[in-house]
MIGU-648112 format. One line per 4 residues: for each residue x, y, z of N, C-alpha, C. Coordinates in pm, whole numbers. Layout:
X:Y:Z:X:Y:Z:X:Y:Z ~ ...
***
This chain:
1821:3714:-2520:1827:3765:-2400:1823:3670:-2297 ~ 1775:3542:-2347:1805:3428:-2252:1945:3394:-2249 ~ 2004:3357:-2326:2149:3344:-2342:2243:3455:-2277 ~ 2218:3570:-2301:2287:3700:-2252:2279:3683:-2089
2188:3630:-2028:2171:3635:-1880:2251:3522:-1818 ~ 2349:3453:-1904:2426:3355:-1848:2344:3197:-1847 ~ 2244:3182:-1917:2181:3059:-1914:2248:2954:-2000 ~ 2236:2850:-1984:2291:2708:-2046:2258:2708:-2179
2314:2780:-2283:2274:2751:-2408:2318:2652:-2477 ~ 2438:2600:-2409:2500:2498:-2483:2389:2361:-2475 ~ 2333:2322:-2369:2212:2226:-2361:2093:2266:-2409 ~ 2070:2404:-2460:1928:2456:-2497:1891:2386:-2601
2004:2347:-2698:1947:2266:-2824:1948:2133:-2831 ~ 1956:2057:-2728:1992:1935:-2707:1830:1850:-2666 ~ 1789:1789:-2757:1638:1719:-2696:1624:1584:-2756 ~ 1535:1498:-2691:1508:1346:-2733:1403:1340:-2770
1352:1259:-2880:1233:1223:-2934:1210:1095:-2869 ~ 1107:1074:-2795:1057:928:-2741:944:869:-2816 ~ 950:752:-2878:869:698:-2962:846:780:-3105 ~ 733:747:-3163:698:797:-3289:653:973:-3288
718:1035:-3331:658:1173:-3307:549:1221:-3394 ~ 515:1127:-3505:406:1129:-3579:260:1072:-3543 ~ 299:1006:-3429:179:895:-3365:107:980:-3284 ~ -13:1018:-3279:-85:1082:-3172:-77:999:-3033
-67:1077:-2901:-71:1031:-2794:-211:977:-2758 ~ -200:870:-2668:-349:808:-2641:-408:886:-2517 ~ -438:1011:-2536:-501:1075:-2454:-660:1028:-2426 ~ -692:1054:-2301:-839:1015:-2267:-955:1072:-2354
-1039:1003:-2394:-1139:1041:-2486:-1230:1165:-2426 ~ -1274:1135:-2295:-1377:1218:-2244:-1325:1311:-2138 ~ -1398:1405:-2084:-1367:1505:-1975:-1435:1491:-1850 ~ -1351:1508:-1751:-1400:1519:-1606:-1419:1668:-1576
-1540:1679:-1540:-1575:1822:-1510:-1597:1847:-1364 ~ -1548:1935:-1321:-1545:1964:-1173:-1688:2050:-1154 ~ -1777:2020:-1077:-1897:2081:-1073:-1908:2189:-947 ~ -1870:2101:-826:-1898:2172:-707:-1764:2137:-601
-1750:2239:-512:-1664:2208:-407:-1747:2237:-272 ~ -1774:2149:-193:-1869:2171:-78:-2006:2252:-110 ~ -2050:2190:-220:-2210:2254:-249:-2191:2372:-318 ~ -2063:2453:-346:-2048:2550:-391:-2014:2548:-549
-2066:2595:-649:-2054:2582:-794:-1909:2613:-818 ~ -1852:2546:-889:-1709:2563:-908:-1703:2658:-1068 ~ -1631:2769:-1047:-1622:2853:-1166:-1510:2874:-1234 ~ -1426:2771:-1212:-1285:2775:-1297:-1163:2804:-1187
-1194:2860:-1077:-1118:2873:-953:-1163:2886:-817 ~ -1094:2866:-714:-1145:2867:-577:-1063:2860:-466 ~ -1087:2895:-341:-1011:2905:-254:-1043:2810:-148 ~ -943:2735:-83:-944:2636:20:-879:2673:138
-897:2603:284:-857:2628:382:-797:2516:467 ~ -675:2553:498:-567:2432:549:-637:2384:675 ~ -675:2242:681:-725:2158:798:-872:2153:758 ~ -930:2210:634:-1088:2190:615:-1128:2075:562
-1245:2049:569:-1281:1886:501:-1369:1947:378 ~ -1352:1879:278:-1411:1916:153:-1483:1810:73 ~ -1570:1834:10:-1633:1729:-103:-1621:1775:-220 ~ -1567:1708:-300:-1565:1741:-467:-1656:1666:-528
-1762:1729:-631:-1850:1654:-699:-1843:1694:-851 ~ -1861:1581:-921:-1817:1615:-1080:-1884:1522:-1149 ~ -1860:1530:-1288:-1948:1458:-1395:-1828:1417:-1508 ~ -1859:1308:-1570:-1789:1270:-1686:-1864:1326:-1816
-1798:1399:-1899:-1867:1474:-1995:-1806:1442:-2141 ~ -1902:1433:-2238:-1843:1435:-2384:-1929:1548:-2452 ~ -1868:1627:-2528:-1942:1726:-2591:-2025:1818:-2516 ~ -2014:1838:-2393:-2084:1913:-2306:-2183:1863:-2214
-2206:1711:-2244:-2336:1640:-2205:-2267:1514:-2116 ~ -2344:1499:-1987:-2281:1400:-1898:-2318:1268:-1953 ~ -2202:1176:-1954:-2223:1046:-2017:-2304:969:-1893 ~ -2429:941:-1915:-2504:855:-1814:-2461:716:-1811
-2403:683:-1930:-2372:519:-1935:-2213:505:-1898 ~ -2163:594:-1841:-2026:562:-1764:-2001:535:-1628 ~ -1970:408:-1602:-1972:347:-1465:-1813:304:-1465 ~ -1765:340:-1353:-1607:305:-1320:-1553:365:-1216
-1422:396:-1223:-1350:424:-1083:-1254:543:-1134 ~ -1273:647:-1017:-1203:761:-1037:-1089:783:-941 ~ -984:821:-1015:-852:827:-907:-825:981:-916 ~ -817:1029:-782:-812:1186:-735:-680:1199:-681
-611:1309:-748:-477:1341:-676:-468:1487:-658 ~ -435:1544:-542:-424:1664:-509:-277:1703:-495 ~ -223:1789:-576:-105:1823:-540:-59:1955:-467 ~ 51:1958:-405:86:2073:-327:137:2177:-413
138:2308:-389:219:2412:-478:353:2369:-553 ~ 385:2429:-659:496:2402:-713:617:2443:-639 ~ 716:2380:-627:844:2388:-537:972:2422:-660 ~ 1032:2517:-624:1144:2569:-700:1273:2468:-674
1325:2409:-758:1457:2332:-732:1544:2361:-855 ~ 1701:2336:-817:1779:2362:-918:1855:2234:-966 ~ 1875:2222:-1109:1971:2098:-1144:2103:2097:-1098 ~ 2167:1984:-1101:2297:1973:-1013:2413:2028:-1088
2394:2046:-1239:2515:2102:-1305:2635:1985:-1289 ~ 2610:1878:-1315:2700:1777:-1294:2822:1778:-1390 ~ 2805:1845:-1509:2902:1849:-1604:2962:1997:-1591 ~ 3097:2009:-1588:3163:2130:-1582:3123:2240:-1662
3105:2203:-1776:3051:2313:-1882:2924:2359:-1860 ~ 2833:2312:-1763:2703:2357:-1739:2681:2426:-1640 ~ 2584:2475:-1614:2536:2572:-1489:2395:2517:-1432 ~ 2360:2559:-1304:2265:2504:-1241:2145:2586:-1295
2033:2522:-1341:1911:2589:-1402:1805:2574:-1294 ~ 1709:2678:-1281:1593:2656:-1193:1494:2588:-1258 ~ 1435:2495:-1170:1321:2416:-1230:1203:2421:-1120 ~ 1089:2425:-1170:956:2433:-1099:906:2292:-1115
881:2213:-990:810:2088:-990:706:2095:-880 ~ 609:2017:-918:486:2005:-843:476:1846:-820 ~ 534:1803:-707:534:1642:-695:470:1589:-553 ~ 474:1721:-461:421:1658:-319:262:1646:-337
220:1528:-304:86:1464:-292:26:1514:-161 ~ -87:1602:-172:-167:1633:-56:-282:1506:-11 ~ -337:1474:-113:-444:1374:-88:-442:1282:-216 ~ -451:1144:-212:-474:1043:-320:-562:967:-279
-680:939:-355:-791:863:-321:-862:806:-458 ~ -942:723:-451:-1025:678:-560:-1185:682:-496 ~ -1276:707:-601:-1405:723:-598:-1486:635:-702 ~ -1591:605:-673:-1671:512:-770:-1750:623:-845
-1749:577:-972:-1834:674:-1081:-1951:605:-1123 ~ -2077:662:-1111:-2209:588:-1132:-2285:690:-1226 ~ -2305:633:-1321:-2402:719:-1451:-2319:835:-1450 ~ -2178:851:-1477:-2135:963:-1495:-2104:1067:-1387
-2152:1017:-1260:-2142:1103:-1149:-2041:1060:-1036 ~ -1985:1146:-956:-1900:1113:-854:-1869:1225:-755 ~ -1835:1166:-635:-1808:1259:-518:-1677:1212:-460 ~ -1599:1295:-402:-1481:1272:-357:-1459:1352:-222
-1453:1289:-96:-1409:1365:15:-1280:1355:85 ~ -1240:1455:113:-1084:1470:178:-1071:1594:279 ~ -1001:1570:362:-945:1686:447:-801:1739:404 ~ -783:1871:390:-667:1946:323:-593:1946:452
-471:1904:441:-350:1902:573:-338:2024:627 ~ -343:2020:761:-321:2158:837:-185:2235:796 ~ -77:2151:763:43:2197:736:81:2256:598 ~ -28:2256:507:-19:2305:372:4:2462:366
85:2493:291:147:2632:261:42:2711:225 ~ 20:2847:294:-75:2931:310:-14:3038:190 ~ -119:3085:100:-70:3202:0:74:3182:-58 ~ 91:3041:-114:216:3019:-166:218:2987:-309
82:2985:-379:62:2935:-494:-53:2849:-515 ~ -69:2778:-654:-195:2709:-673:-166:2559:-662 ~ -282:2485:-597:-271:2357:-621:-315:2291:-738 ~ -265:2190:-732:-305:2119:-888:-399:1989:-843
-514:1972:-892:-603:1869:-876:-624:1792:-1014 ~ -577:1671:-1014:-578:1593:-1104:-668:1460:-1097 ~ -766:1474:-1196:-846:1375:-1191:-893:1266:-1322 ~ -862:1121:-1286:-875:1040:-1407:-937:913:-1389
-1059:882:-1483:-1155:791:-1452:-1149:710:-1560 ~ -1144:554:-1549:-1161:468:-1644:-1303:419:-1611 ~ -1368:355:-1715:-1488:267:-1695:-1467:120:-1686 ~ -1570:49:-1606:-1543:-78:-1564:-1494:-178:-1672
-1518:-137:-1808:-1472:-246:-1885:-1337:-208:-1944 ~ -1293:-89:-1905:-1142:-59:-1933:-1092:-18:-2068 ~ -1218:16:-2135:-1213:63:-2296:-1225:210:-2327 ~ -1238:281:-2206:-1251:421:-2253:-1221:509:-2093
-1177:634:-2108:-1129:723:-1989:-1178:869:-2026 ~ -1128:927:-1919:-1155:1071:-1887:-1051:1118:-1809 ~ -1033:1258:-1837:-923:1328:-1738:-977:1475:-1738 ~ -936:1525:-1620:-973:1657:-1584:-832:1714:-1479
-791:1824:-1519:-695:1897:-1451:-726:2052:-1417 ~ -700:2064:-1268:-752:2207:-1231:-640:2257:-1148 ~ -603:2368:-1187:-475:2425:-1119:-499:2576:-1065 ~ -610:2594:-1053:-659:2731:-1003:-715:2708:-874
-668:2651:-762:-700:2638:-643:-600:2680:-540 ~ -641:2777:-466:-557:2829:-359:-606:2825:-204 ~ -474:2801:-138:-502:2817:-1:-488:2933:78 ~ -581:2987:135:-576:3136:153:-586:3158:316
-625:3033:409:-631:3083:554:-628:2922:616 ~ -633:2928:748:-674:2829:808:-814:2797:850 ~ -855:2682:849:-1024:2650:873:-1043:2681:1008 ~ -1164:2725:1019:-1215:2742:1158:-1266:2641:1226
-1274:2512:1143:-1341:2396:1197:-1248:2275:1206 ~ -1131:2321:1232:-1015:2196:1237:-1079:2095:1326 ~ -1050:1962:1301:-1092:1873:1410:-1018:1880:1544 ~ -1065:1830:1659:-1010:1813:1775:-970:1679:1810
-965:1607:1720:-910:1456:1733:-782:1461:1794 ~ -761:1366:1888:-624:1345:1947:-556:1217:1944 ~ -611:1127:1870:-568:1003:1830:-486:962:1701 ~ -401:896:1709:-302:887:1596:-365:773:1498
-325:753:1375:-369:640:1274:-359:499:1356 ~ -463:436:1318:-474:303:1373:-405:184:1296 ~ -321:89:1305:-247:-16:1201:-355:-114:1223 ~ -444:-130:1141:-557:-209:1143:-487:-349:1111
-415:-380:1008:-364:-498:961:-210:-466:900 ~ -133:-570:942:20:-579:878:37:-699:834 ~ 62:-702:695:87:-835:620:238:-821:580 ~ 297:-958:565:422:-942:498:422:-1056:381
434:-1009:259:438:-1082:145:295:-1124:85 ~ 183:-1128:163:61:-1158:108:-39:-1091:220 ~ -171:-1092:163:-253:-1031:241:-344:-1129:312 ~ -310:-1254:352:-369:-1362:394:-360:-1370:533
-221:-1351:549:-205:-1384:690:-106:-1262:782 ~ -176:-1197:873:-132:-1105:941:5:-1154:999 ~ 103:-1076:1015:221:-1131:1081:211:-1153:1237 ~ 313:-1219:1282:334:-1239:1428:466:-1215:1457
488:-1145:1581:611:-1139:1609:726:-1256:1607 ~ 828:-1181:1543:940:-1286:1498:896:-1373:1397 ~ 819:-1352:1311:753:-1419:1177:874:-1432:1087 ~ 893:-1580:1021:1013:-1590:942:954:-1522:791
1036:-1462:710:993:-1389:618:1105:-1421:504 ~ 1101:-1390:397:1198:-1401:276:1278:-1289:281 ~ 1403:-1293:221:1507:-1182:226:1458:-1077:129 ~ 1361:-1100:45:1317:-1006:-49:1142:-1020:-18
1106:-907:43:944:-921:100:878:-810:67 ~ 754:-829:55:664:-682:43:598:-657:177 ~ 581:-543:211:523:-513:342:382:-449:285 ~ 279:-493:360:157:-425:329:75:-396:464
20:-261:454:-21:-194:578:-151:-141:549 ~ -256:-165:640:-400:-115:634:-391:-17:750 ~ -413:129:711:-407:234:809:-551:296:808 ~ -611:349:944:-728:406:939:-720:526:1027
-775:654:997:-785:742:1117:-891:816:1050 ~ -998:886:1153:-1106:958:1128:-1058:1098:1079 ~ -939:1150:1068:-898:1258:1045:-806:1249:918 ~ -814:1136:859:-733:1104:731:-577:1070:759
-505:1038:663:-355:987:672:-265:1107:599 ~ -174:1157:684:-85:1261:630:22:1206:537 ~ 22:1271:402:118:1213:289:171:1323:238 ~ 175:1449:284:215:1559:193:363:1586:210
410:1552:335:568:1571:345:602:1716:381 ~ 508:1795:403:529:1931:407:589:1976:567 ~ 504:1900:647:565:1926:786:679:1825:819 ~ 801:1884:860:935:1816:899:889:1682:1001
923:1580:942:892:1459:1029:771:1413:1027 ~ 655:1481:977:513:1437:961:514:1330:825 ~ 568:1231:824:551:1142:695:511:1010:757 ~ 469:908:649:461:791:673:614:711:663
653:679:773:792:641:751:847:507:812 ~ 923:438:739:990:329:781:1130:315:851 ~ 1163:275:955:1294:273:1005:1305:116:1016 ~ 1424:58:962:1480:-72:962:1594:-86:1041
1589:-167:1163:1724:-199:1235:1754:-81:1315 ~ 1685:20:1336:1724:130:1442:1781:247:1348 ~ 1778:235:1214:1857:343:1128:1751:467:1113 ~ 1728:527:1244:1648:630:1250:1696:778:1163
1824:762:1145:1875:872:1065:1847:855:926 ~ 1832:736:882:1783:715:733:1657:651:733 ~ 1542:722:757:1417:649:755:1376:660:592 ~ 1266:537:560:1241:533:437:1094:597:420
1066:678:331:959:762:350:842:699:249 ~ 729:655:293:630:561:237:518:658:178 ~ 491:786:186:400:859:140:364:815:36 ~ 447:825:-76:379:803:-205:322:663:-253
370:569:-126:321:432:-142:178:401:-79 ~ 123:515:-28:-9:500:33:-122:551:-61 ~ -243:461:-70:-346:508:-134:-470:496:-74 ~ -544:588:-43:-688:576:29:-785:482:-42
-852:417:48:-971:324:14:-1064:384:-81 ~ -1164:320:-152:-1246:376:-247:-1352:437:-183 ~ -1367:562:-186:-1493:653:-148:-1477:673:2 ~ -1347:711:60:-1324:737:172:-1180:807:179
-1157:886:278:-1021:951:292:-973:908:442 ~ -1063:833:499:-1023:786:650:-964:637:667 ~ -914:586:535:-871:469:537:-784:442:431 ~ -671:344:433:-614:346:296:-506:232:320
-419:195:216:-340:70:213:-192:125:178 ~ -69:52:223:43:76:171:108:-71:116 ~ 176:-80:12:244:-162:-38:390:-139:-81 ~ 472:-184:-20:615:-130:-32:719:-270:-25
785:-251:-149:887:-363:-133:1021:-321:-46 ~ 1028:-415:52:1129:-401:153:1274:-412:67 ~ 1367:-345:114:1503:-383:79:1547:-501:102 ~ 1643:-566:58:1680:-707:69:1748:-713:211
1706:-830:283:1741:-822:406:1838:-938:439 ~ 1950:-915:529:2044:-1034:536:1952:-1133:647 ~ 2019:-1239:643:1973:-1348:749:1982:-1317:886 ~ 1890:-1322:969:1892:-1297:1085:1760:-1208:1140
1775:-1162:1245:1666:-1104:1295:1653:-943:1270 ~ 1557:-886:1245:1548:-748:1197:1403:-682:1271 ~ 1412:-551:1285:1316:-489:1348:1253:-370:1244 ~ 1146:-364:1211:1067:-258:1118:995:-174:1214
998:-51:1224:907:48:1282:840:148:1191 ~ 726:139:1180:657:231:1093:573:313:1149 ~ 581:434:1139:520:555:1171:428:631:1100 ~ 305:658:1147:225:750:1040:162:871:1136
102:967:1068:42:1074:1108:-85:1105:1071 ~ -185:1175:1133:-316:1206:1055:-308:1367:1040 ~ -393:1416:958:-402:1539:892:-398:1650:987 ~ -402:1631:1133:-413:1742:1198:-305:1732:1321
-188:1625:1293:-83:1622:1398:-65:1505:1469 ~ -153:1405:1487:-164:1305:1574:-66:1185:1517 ~ 19:1120:1591:99:1006:1541:58:897:1592 ~ 120:796:1537:117:637:1592:223:566:1520
244:442:1604:357:351:1523:335:220:1557 ~ 394:142:1462:380:0:1495:540:-73:1473 ~ 557:-168:1560:679:-229:1556:682:-365:1494 ~ 764:-410:1414:727:-561:1352:880:-608:1379
874:-711:1442:1000:-794:1456:969:-944:1342 ~ 1068:-934:1267:1069:-1046:1203:1211:-1102:1176 ~ 1205:-1243:1118:1345:-1315:1101:1350:-1358:965 ~ 1455:-1352:898:1496:-1399:762:1576:-1520:813
1515:-1655:799:1603:-1767:831:1728:-1818:729 ~ 1822:-1877:768:1919:-1930:675:1859:-2029:593 ~ 1844:-2001:475:1773:-2090:381:1851:-2226:351 ~ 1981:-2220:395:2056:-2335:374:2028:-2455:491
1964:-2416:589:1924:-2512:695:1789:-2527:712 ~ 1719:-2644:709:1586:-2667:731:1558:-2643:871 ~ 1428:-2576:883:1393:-2561:1024:1249:-2543:1008 ~ 1173:-2565:1104:1011:-2571:1109:978:-2517:1237
868:-2426:1252:811:-2395:1374:648:-2365:1346 ~ 594:-2323:1480:446:-2272:1449:356:-2383:1406 ~ 351:-2497:1432:254:-2604:1374:126:-2581:1459 ~ 11:-2561:1384:-116:-2556:1434:-213:-2604:1334
-336:-2592:1361:-463:-2634:1296:-564:-2536:1301 ~ -644:-2531:1224:-770:-2466:1204:-887:-2526:1135 ~ -1005:-2536:1196:-1041:-2486:1296:-984:-2604:1411 ~ -1014:-2566:1555:-974:-2633:1648:-1041:-2590:1781
-1150:-2650:1828:-1176:-2806:1812:-1236:-2805:1662 ~ -1226:-2918:1603:-1269:-2942:1471:-1409:-3046:1456 ~ -1467:-3046:1368:-1601:-3131:1364:-1569:-3223:1240 ~ -1566:-3184:1148:-1564:-3287:1024:-1440:-3282:938
-1349:-3181:945:-1246:-3143:869:-1146:-3037:953 ~ -1033:-3025:918:-930:-2934:966:-826:-2888:864 ~ -741:-2802:881:-653:-2757:784:-530:-2728:863 ~ -418:-2783:855:-285:-2777:933:-190:-2667:858
-116:-2579:933:-24:-2484:895:104:-2483:970 ~ 212:-2455:919:351:-2426:997:410:-2350:908 ~ 530:-2294:987:642:-2198:900:748:-2281:864 ~ 816:-2260:746:937:-2367:706:1032:-2229:688
1182:-2279:684:1298:-2197:663:1328:-2202:524 ~ 1274:-2283:454:1303:-2289:302:1198:-2260:234 ~ 1227:-2221:103:1112:-2203:20:1106:-2322:-89 ~ 1007:-2330:-171:975:-2450:-262:1094:-2437:-354
1166:-2530:-402:1267:-2522:-501:1234:-2618:-600 ~ 1223:-2589:-727:1198:-2707:-814:1293:-2807:-849 ~ 1408:-2772:-800:1519:-2860:-815:1547:-2957:-699 ~ 1471:-2937:-598:1472:-2996:-466:1349:-3062:-427
1360:-3191:-375:1274:-3276:-333:1223:-3238:-180 ~ 1078:-3203:-173:1044:-3175:-48:895:-3223:-23 ~ 874:-3280:77:740:-3326:120:696:-3352:251 ~ 592:-3323:313:544:-3325:451:437:-3422:476
439:-3485:589:327:-3573:620:271:-3533:753 ~ 135:-3569:753:47:-3528:882:21:-3664:936 ~ 48:-3706:1050:-1:-3824:1128:-83:-3810:1242 ~ -187:-3877:1253:-287:-3843:1368:-311:-3956:1452
-264:-3935:1594:-294:-4065:1694:-396:-4026:1776 ~ -442:-4157:1859:-551:-4140:1941:-456:-4132:2089 ~ -525:-4102:2204:-491:-4076:2336:-409:-4228:2369 ~ -425:-4327:2315:-349:-4444:2344:-217:-4457:2255
-207:-4368:2148:-69:-4365:2061:-98:-4435:1941 ~ -222:-4483:1916:-231:-4545:1813:-254:-4486:1681 ~ -202:-4482:1574:-230:-4422:1435:-355:-4430:1369 ~ -420:-4317:1360:-562:-4314:1305:-571:-4293:1168
-485:-4171:1140:-481:-4120:993:-338:-4079:971 ~ -302:-4076:836:-201:-4031:800:-207:-3965:644 ~ -138:-3868:595:-161:-3795:473:-20:-3713:448 ~ 2:-3743:311:114:-3676:258:83:-3559:185
142:-3457:181:133:-3333:119:252:-3253:35 ~ 208:-3188:-81:309:-3115:-130:264:-2981:-136 ~ 348:-2886:-60:314:-2741:-54:157:-2715:-52 ~ 97:-2612:-83:194:-2487:-139:268:-2401:-54
377:-2351:-99:467:-2277:1:402:-2122:-9 ~ 355:-2039:92:306:-1926:100:397:-1832:222 ~ 468:-1740:163:540:-1662:261:610:-1723:387 ~ 643:-1842:338:724:-1950:430:609:-2010:513
486:-1985:490:390:-2060:587:330:-2142:495 ~ 329:-2295:538:284:-2391:449:144:-2409:499 ~ 47:-2438:412:-77:-2462:431:-121:-2589:366 ~ -166:-2689:463:-192:-2830:384:-345:-2814:331
-366:-2913:249:-512:-2923:196:-605:-2972:296 ~ -746:-2947:287:-818:-2987:401:-803:-3135:433 ~ -805:-3173:559:-801:-3322:602:-942:-3345:657 ~ -993:-3465:624:-1115:-3535:634:-1125:-3603:767
-1194:-3561:872:-1197:-3603:1012:-1297:-3692:1041 ~ -1385:-3709:949:-1539:-3775:984:-1523:-3942:1032 ~ -1396:-4002:996:-1404:-4109:1030:-1347:-4144:1188 ~ -1314:-4020:1246:-1268:-4022:1391:-1381:-4009:1465
-1395:-4085:1580:-1485:-4061:1704:-1451:-3901:1799 ~ -1521:-3863:1841:-1492:-3749:1923:-1408:-3786:2034 ~ -1308:-3674:2056:-1198:-3703:2151:-1076:-3603:2124 ~ -986:-3622:2197:-845:-3553:2200:-750:-3610:2110
-678:-3562:2017:-589:-3637:1939:-467:-3557:1932 ~ -345:-3630:1918:-220:-3572:1897:-179:-3602:1721 ~ -128:-3473:1679:-96:-3521:1546:39:-3474:1543 ~ 120:-3529:1446:260:-3513:1433:290:-3482:1279
380:-3372:1263:419:-3335:1121:564:-3395:1102 ~ 577:-3414:979:732:-3488:933:759:-3423:812 ~ 873:-3338:821:905:-3267:688:1026:-3328:667 ~ 1059:-3363:516:1181:-3444:473:1211:-3350:349
1353:-3343:358:1408:-3292:222:1518:-3386:195 ~ 1616:-3361:101:1715:-3420:37:1801:-3479:149 ~ 1823:-3399:263:1936:-3410:359:1875:-3450:489 ~ 1757:-3420:526:1711:-3434:671:1579:-3454:683
1545:-3469:817:1393:-3497:859:1364:-3429:983 ~ 1262:-3339:978:1217:-3277:1135:1092:-3320:1150 ~ 1068:-3335:1270:928:-3363:1357:873:-3256:1432 ~ 756:-3238:1443:672:-3144:1541:549:-3206:1575
490:-3172:1674:361:-3232:1731:289:-3125:1787 ~ 165:-3154:1787:82:-3063:1847:-78:-3155:1879 ~ -164:-3073:1938:-302:-3162:1956:-411:-3087:1910 ~ -512:-3151:1885:-661:-3085:1856:-791:-3170:1916
-896:-3109:1933:-1006:-3177:1975:-1111:-3195:1868 ~ -1166:-3323:1868:-1256:-3359:1766:-1384:-3369:1824 ~ -1508:-3297:1788:-1632:-3308:1863:-1741:-3357:1758
***
């Protein structure tokens, strides 16, 4: 009957075996048991309300008993209802086939598991589909030693109405921190970055962060150089912080950027429809030409020691000699200290080792940076106070 209805019987007999079919899959040893949703005992299925706040409580079990010695981390993922899609039928002899997929993530977070017990708080997005099917809750826990784990999957959760207690929050997500390539130095406008860089963003909102993609345009999106018609969606790159739905982090590998100035605009929404955006202006310098800027030191004023930093247009090359020297002069122009350093090179920001200032009397000092490679030399200067 399946074939008579015009299905793709030619491909129905085609399949692949991946790995050893005789080998058992490495499935988790223990079970994640969902016990309560908002203090209500979970009995296999339940109803939720769009825009509502929920707390899920559960245990890690073995043979029906709670594992009191299980301490670790729980990953919690709530998927939207399945969506119907069709295969592309790229081959002329094949026909489109209906496929049901469940990929849109409504919430993804982490929670601490202590003595086999855990709690997860989240807000169900206001834009979630009503009475359209079952959500899927996936819970995976691993212990602190990484040698045992547990899993639980629940697909009998239904959204039947809107919550009567939707938040009245009117403020969009806050971009707490934005980093390029590392999480040590926040970006400055027109910071030099590598052509291939990673973008790190810390977001915070009392109403959570929208990542479901259910409402048109309500995504975490990245627009590069004004290409608003081709935004990059970052929903699946967002993970909530441990034990909270109100903050989280994004890590995204940016596409290769050409030499020159670039503008990155990131926009995010909370779960009740408020948005905010952050604009990042960066420069990919021509790595063939040596250039240096933003020479500074910290702390300043300094007492016994300080550390110098600057941005450089070239990355450290094992086949290329490059060193830099810091010279310190008093207000009469007499050299007091000098030290030569090698790297490290970090996100095009070079940080020197700590420089000892204890031999210097209190006062104002000029310091000069000298950077040399095989072809040229560059100098910059600044000043600091010693007390």
